[in-house]
Phi, psi and omega in degrees: 000130183290146178291142179293144178263121178266103191272344181206162176303322179295315178298318180299318181295322180294327183277317190271338184257133174285165179305321181290321179294319178297322177297318178296320179296320178296316180292323177296321179296320180295318178293324178294322177298319177295319178299319180295320177298315180293321179296316180300324179273006178063029169270075194292324180295318179292319178300319180297318180298314182295316181291325178295321177294320177297322178290328175298321181283327183217079190296342182247007179284138183296317188303304181292326182293311180289326177298316177294321181297317179290326176299314178294321179300310182286346172272005183062026173263063189296323182292338175273328180290323188302308181296331177291316176299318181294319178293318180297323179293323179294318182280330185225067187295344182273355184280120183291325180294319177294318180298320178292316179301317178295319177299317180296321180289321174302318178299315179300320180280000179081012180268077190294323179298314179293324179297320178294326177297325181278320190250347189081213177300135181277064182275118184284347170285322179282327183234077182301337179301331179297328176294321178297321178294317177304316181295318179300316182290325177296319178297319179297319181296315180294332179275359180077017180273150179289150176284144182297146176244149179303134179310130184096353179238034180302138180091347179258127182279088180278348185284121176271077192297327180296327176294321186271346184301130180307127179279160176307131185229152177268004180284120177235123187221140180285159171057228189303316181289329178300316180293322180296325180268357178065041185235169178261154181292152180290160175292144180288144177288130176267338182286135179287144178252161178283168176307146191305317185295338182246011185295141173233127181273118180275140180250146174269107186305324182294342180270335190301313185296317181295317183289327177301328179294336179280320182277327173056191180233018188290338180244043174251150181255138178276125178252115179290157180286172179171182182280137179284164177288180183291346180290343181225186177228161177088200184231156176265131175281153176305141178208177177241150182221138177305136179293324183239159173293151180295130184266167173303317182298317179290320181292332181299326178297322176294321179302316180288315186300320183261355180054048176250157179299146173284160179304142181304325188287354172293349178284347178255124182306325184291346177249002195255355182301138182299336181268000180274154175293139178293137180231164178080017177264145177281168175299320180298316180292319178299316181296319181293320176302310181299318181296319181293331178277001183080019182238202178199167171287147175288154170284166179297320179297319179297314182301312182294321180300316179293318182294327180275002183072039181067230184279003176289338178056047179293144178289317175242160181307326184269347180156201185277323187265146177287135177231110185300326185291342188273000186212159175256116186200169171069027182262161182284131183301326185272353182231328186278184180189163174295162180252168180306138181291153176076016180267359183229066182298335178294338181270007182294154176289173180307325184263002174101012177277133186251158177060036176276351176239119179081189185072284175219146167297142184245124174298142171233169185293326193288149172293155183266122178239132178300321178243111185294344179279350181240124185283058181236102183284148172290131184230139173224127180058033180079004180248128180282137174294153172245156187271147171234145185229150165105349182077174183214184184294342179262348186277161175278176183297338182294338180273358187265357178294154183295342179265356182294141185206155172208179179213161178200168175299141187294345178262008185280141177245128179219149179286003178249001184256126174220204180189171169220162183255159175234171176203152175294152175290141181293000000 
């Protein structure tokens, strides 16, 4: 008798799962969705309960296992999170989120070799979470608390603290982030600035080349050229795009280099983590940062082309169907905040660009037109609006589609506005 051909995941589930198993999987998925909602809102105790119930129903499924592991990680229950990440990695070795979580914990425990196996080079531009871990360990040291040891190695100082100790940095940030980076506040500007809506950030050309060497292009993704969607005409030339949104830690270097004020929202701890996307920057400031780094803001066509996976025309960066786990969205404006960049590798675009749906709206170079087919920009007070793409942490899922767009005055500051840089292909 010939072996049955399992042609699809749905068909496979019908053949391999008994009715009771299928029922458990459905119930586990429902619990996981509740856990994910609670986790996004940082209701960690409630999230833990939902994920544990989901794991009881489906003990080897990736979704509840990784959800519980990340909940425990962010609750600082590292010793409980570690075996879960390790088990999840053994059962699902291809999952990028699990691999990152395990790598971060190895780094936290001072197991540098194992961390490199999970993450590759421990580049803090590529993995901003490592800066967060460094800060956490520095705080523990200042408080006289012991450094964490790998579970099962209590009493053994596995932490290579000198490796992890924050190195001298040019990042200078006010308030909470300033303390996290161990830096002093920048000197106040004495020079008067123009009204915000018409502000232009001047760059010192002699500084640009040197600073570009610090930011480099090592964590940019190559986007091949191709035909644009029906919203535009012509073709997109190959270009490069930052894999991650610009973080507070990266933006802090610009703040010091140019001696400009840091974003107002650094005064709130929920927006100040070094691994979080920088928010509250104007279009002018975003543009100036990119220019000083030897880059530029992407055009609206480039951004959308990358989010849709080029000519694949994906509805969301990750594919056709909406996946709540792949984006940061739907949070309360008075309580929520963006999350650390690079925490949702499953939501990456076809070419590997992350967080293009949710987390923060991203400024792009282009003027904002209500109808992209008509070259008539929205103007207020003689100032043309600029476009933002991608949705944010406060928006509903409808704003997360690759075609979602909005616009605002280029001098506007909002806790939902951030950016990433682009560059021409070499």
